[in-house]
N, C-alpha and C positions, 0 to 999 in steps of 0.2 A: 392592414387591420386584422383584429382577431375575429376571423370569420370561420365559416364552415371547414375550409381547407385546414386552417390551423388546429381546429378542434379535432378533426379526423386524424391529423399527424400526432397530436398529443395522445389520443386514445391508443393508437398503434404503438406508440412508445411505451405506454404504461403496460400493455400487454406483454411486450417483450421484456420489461423490467420484472413482471410478475414470474415469467417463464425463467428468468435469470435466477430469481430466489428459489424457484423449485429445483433448478439444476445444481445450484452451488451450495445450498444450506441443507445439511442432512436433517435438520429439524423440520424442514418444510415437507418432508416426505409424507404423504397422506393428508397434507393440508390443502384445502380448497383455495381457489383464487380469492374468494370473498374473504376467508380468514387471514390470508397473507395481506390483503389490502387493509384490513382492519386492525392487525396484530403485529405486523412487521414495521418497526419505526424507520428502517431504511427505505422501505418501499414508500411509506407514507410521506417522508421527507422529500423524496424524489418526485412523487406525484405532485406535491405542492409546488415544487421547482419546476416542473414541466409547464404547469399553468402559469406561474409567475414569470417564467422566462418568455412565454408567448406574449403576455401582457406588456413585458418590458420592450420586446421587439416591435410591439404595436404602438409604443409610445404613451401607453397608459401611466399616468403619474401616481405616485404614492402607493397604490394597491399592490405592485410587485414586492416592495420592500416590507410592506405590512404583513403579506403573506410569509415572506421569508422569516420574519420575527416570530410569527404565531407558530410555524413549523419548528423553529428552533426551541421555542418554550415547550411545545408538545412532545418532540422527538429527542431533543438534545443534539441535534444535527444542524449546522449552520451552512447553508449553500446560497451564495449571493446570486441574486436573480440573473445577472448578466453571465454567470459562468455557462460555458458551453459544454454539454454532456451528451455523449453519443448513446446509442441504443444498447440495451443488455447490460446496463450498469447495475452493480449490486453493492450495497453497503451493509456488511453483516454486523449485527448488534448496533453499531452506529454511534453510541454515546461519545460526545467529544469530537466528532469529526468536523472539520472546518475546510470549506472549499471557496477560495477567494474569487474576487471579481473577474480577473482575466485569465483564471484557470481554464484549460481546454482539455477534455476527457474523450477519449476514443471510444470505440465499441468494445463490449464485453470485458470491461475493466471491473476489478473487485478491489473494495477498501474495507479494511477491518476498523474497529473501534479505535478512537483516539488519533486518527490520522489527520495531519494538517497539510493542506496545499496552500502555502502562505507566501508572502512576499518578504523582502529583506530591508526595506527601507520606507522613505516617503515619496520615491519617485513615482511618476505617473506613467501611463502607457502600459505595455505588457510587463508585468512583474510577478506573475504567479506561474506555476509549472504547467507544461503541456504532457499529458500521459497518452501515448499512442495506443492502438488496439492491444487487447489481451494482456494488460499490465496487471499485477498483483501487488498490493501494498500491505504489509503486515501491521498488526496492531501497534499503535504509538509512534509510527514512523512520521517523521517531519521532512517534507519536501519544500525547499525554500528557493524562491527567486524564479526567474524566467528560464528555467532549465527544461530540457526535453528528455523524457523517459521513453526509450525506444521500444518498439513493438515486442511483446513477449517478455518484457523485463520483470524481475521479481525483486521487491524491496523487503528486506528482513524486518522484523519487529523491532521498534525503537530506534532504527537507524536514522541518522540525520544526513540528507542528501542535498548538496548545495552545487553539484556539478552534473553535466550531462550524463546520461546512462545509455551506453550503446544497446542495440537491440539484443534480446535473448541473453541477457546478462543478469546475474544475481548480485545484489549490493547488501552488505551488512556493515554494522559497526557505526561509530561516531568519531570523526566524520566517516561517511559511507565509503567503503572499499569494494570496487567490482571484483567479483570472484565467479568461479563456475562450479556447478554441482556435479561432481563425477563426470565432468566432460559433456553432460547432456544439456540439451536446450531447454531452459526452464519455462517453456511456453504454457499458457493456460493456468487456472486457478489452483495450482498445486500448493497446498498449505502445509507442507512438511517443514515447519520452522525449526524443528529439533536438530536435524541433521545438516543444517547449513554449514558451510566452512566458516572458520573463525581465523581471519589473518593475523590478528593480534596474538592469539593463542599460539599459532603456528610460528610466529617469530619468536616468541618466548621459548617454545620448545627448542628451536634451533640454537638460541643463546645458551640454553641449559646444556644442550649436547656439546657445544663448543667449550663451555666451562669445564665440563667433565673431561673432555679431551685434554684441555691445558692442565688440569690437576694431575691426570696421569703422566703427562710429559714431565712435570715438575717433580712428581715422586720418583720417576726413573732417573732423573738427573741427580737428584739429591740422595738417592739410594735408600730412602725411607719408604715404608709401606703406606700406601694411600688408603685411607678409611672411606669406604663407600657411603655416600650420603643417601639418605631415605627420601627418594623423589616420588611425589604423588602426581599420578596423570592429571593434566589440566582439564581435559574434557573427555571423560569416559562416555562413550555413546554405545549403548547396547540395545539389542532388539531390532526388529525389522522397521523399516520406514512406515509410519502411518498412512503416507500417500500411496503406498503400494510400489511395485517395481523391484 
């Protein structure tokens, strides 16, 4: 039943959620806990979910789904009451976030606006993603199906992920490609989406270099001079990482 013990647990979870907003949102610096509870839609949606999830577990009919729909209307964030969410969860901005019924989210996970933790069909049972601890998912990313995203993984903005992601791996692209960032473990809510590797651009660069090599060989065999093509870099990246390091 939804008793004193459940209420105490929900209050403790909400306190940690507010602390997560303070720690991971630069805009929250200097804001009090009351301001975050009343002005941060991600925190408000999560507060409603904590209560709705407790009521769902207690077998209360109708009310959990009604709370979910009200929270969706108020915040633009849809979280199914049955979704399992750990402590220290933070949704930044939050507009358009969808978290499905069988989704499981570990501790200290961060989602940005437009993220979908969705299913891939009409099957029943486990059909939504599992995110382990310390996962960060960039804006607009879509994680579909009963996949597992390992501890400390990082999903780039607008990626589409339909396969399991190993721990401490960065995934970018559509479909998502696992990559590494300078050989470092991407653990924690590091939001440097600008300097992520781009495997597609890297492949095109290699093809361009190979074509240039073949043109040079053909020019040498034919005895004619090769006219150099004007090649524009695909991904010029300048300046320091905004995440530091």
